[in-house]
C-alpha positions as CSV (number, residue, x, y, z in Angstrom):
1,M,-36.7,-52.8,-46.8
2,L,-35.3,-53.5,-43.3
3,G,-37.2,-56.4,-41.6
4,F,-38.0,-56.8,-38.3
5,G,-35.2,-59.0,-37.1
6,K,-32.7,-55.7,-38.2
7,V,-34.3,-52.9,-36.6
8,E,-33.8,-55.1,-33.3
9,L,-30.4,-55.5,-34.3
10,L,-30.4,-51.7,-34.7
11,A,-31.9,-51.0,-32.1
12,G,-30.1,-53.4,-29.6
13,A,-33.5,-54.8,-28.0
14,G,-32.0,-56.1,-25.1
15,G,-31.1,-52.9,-23.3
16,W,-34.2,-50.8,-24.1
17,D,-37.0,-53.0,-21.8
18,L,-38.7,-50.8,-18.9
19,R,-37.1,-53.1,-16.5
20,T,-33.1,-52.5,-17.8
21,F,-34.3,-48.9,-17.6
22,L,-35.4,-48.7,-14.2
23,Q,-33.0,-50.8,-12.8
24,N,-30.4,-48.5,-14.3
25,S,-32.1,-45.5,-13.1
26,F,-32.1,-46.9,-9.4
27,N,-28.2,-47.7,-9.9
28,T,-27.6,-44.0,-11.1
29,L,-29.9,-42.5,-8.2
30,G,-28.4,-44.7,-5.5
31,D,-24.7,-43.4,-6.3
32,W,-25.9,-40.3,-6.4
33,F,-27.3,-40.3,-3.5
34,S,-24.4,-42.2,-2.0
35,L,-22.0,-39.6,-2.9
36,A,-24.4,-36.4,-1.5
37,V,-24.5,-38.7,2.2
38,M,-20.7,-38.7,2.0
39,I,-20.7,-35.1,1.2
40,L,-23.1,-34.2,3.6
41,G,-21.2,-36.5,6.1
42,I,-18.0,-34.6,5.2
43,V,-19.5,-31.2,6.3
44,A,-20.3,-32.4,8.9
45,V,-17.3,-33.4,9.9
46,A,-16.0,-29.9,8.9
47,Y,-18.4,-27.8,11.0
48,A,-17.8,-30.5,14.0
49,I,-14.6,-30.0,14.5
50,W,-14.8,-26.2,13.5
51,Q,-17.1,-25.7,16.8
52,I,-14.5,-28.3,18.8
53,V,-11.2,-26.3,17.8
54,S,-13.1,-22.8,18.4
55,G,-14.5,-24.0,21.4
56,L,-11.0,-24.9,22.8
57,M,-9.4,-21.9,21.4
58,S,-11.2,-19.3,23.2
59,H,-10.8,-20.4,26.8
60,G,-14.4,-20.9,27.8
61,K,-15.8,-17.3,26.2
62,K,-17.4,-19.0,23.5
63,Q,-20.4,-21.0,24.1
64,T,-20.2,-24.4,22.4
65,N,-22.2,-27.0,23.1
66,W,-20.2,-30.0,23.2
67,A,-22.7,-33.1,22.7
68,V,-23.8,-31.5,19.5
69,A,-20.5,-31.5,18.4
70,I,-19.3,-34.7,19.4
71,I,-22.5,-36.3,18.1
72,L,-22.3,-34.4,15.2
73,L,-18.3,-35.6,14.5
74,L,-20.2,-39.2,14.9
75,V,-22.6,-39.1,12.9
76,G,-20.5,-37.2,10.4
77,G,-17.8,-39.8,10.3
78,T,-20.0,-42.6,9.9
79,L,-22.2,-40.9,7.0
80,A,-18.6,-39.7,5.4
81,M,-17.2,-43.2,5.0
82,T,-17.4,-45.1,1.8
83,T,-20.5,-47.1,3.3
84,G,-22.8,-44.4,4.3
85,F,-24.9,-44.4,2.2
86,Q,-24.8,-48.4,3.2
87,F,-25.5,-47.5,6.8
88,V,-28.3,-45.2,6.1
89,Q,-29.9,-48.0,4.1
90,N,-29.5,-51.1,6.6
91,I,-30.9,-48.3,8.9
92,A,-34.0,-47.8,7.1
93,S,-34.3,-52.2,6.4
94,G,-34.3,-52.3,10.0
95,G,-36.9,-50.1,10.5
96,R,-39.2,-51.5,7.8
97,K,-38.9,-54.9,9.6
98,T,-40.0,-53.9,12.5
99,I,-42.8,-52.0,11.2
100,E,-43.8,-55.2,9.2
101,D,-42.9,-57.1,12.2
102,L,-45.3,-55.2,13.8
103,G,-48.1,-55.1,11.2
104,G,-48.2,-58.7,11.0
105,Q,-49.0,-58.7,14.9
106,T,-51.6,-56.4,14.8
107,I,-53.0,-58.2,12.1
108,T,-52.8,-61.4,13.7
109,M,-54.5,-59.5,17.4
110,F,-56.9,-58.2,15.4
111,H,-57.4,-62.1,13.8
112,F,-57.7,-62.9,17.0
113,A,-59.7,-60.6,18.7
114,K,-62.4,-61.1,15.9
115,T,-62.1,-65.1,16.6
116,F,-62.4,-65.7,20.3
117,L,-64.2,-62.2,21.9
118,P,-67.5,-61.8,22.0
C-alpha cells in the first residue's frame, strides 16, 4: 500500500499548489499577450508603410491622412519591439499610480471636509 509520503513523491507535491498554478498561468498569458501586441505592432507598421507609399506614389491623386499614417508608424514600431508589452504595462502602471494618488487625495479631502467644515 502506498503511504502519504510516497504519493507526494509520485505526484510532485511541490508543483501542484494553487500559487504555482496561478504564477505559471500568469506568465504564460503574459507571453501570449506580448506576442499578440508585437503582431499588432507589425500589422500597424505594415499598414502605415502601405498608406505612406501609396500616398507618395499616387502623386496627390489619392487622399492620405498623413498624421494617422505617421502616428501609426510610431506606435506600431513601439509595440513591435520586443519590449512592446512592457511599454503597455508601464503605461498601465502609470495610470494605476495616478488613480491611486487621486483616490488618496480625494479621501484625504473628504476627511478634511468632514472634520473641519460645518
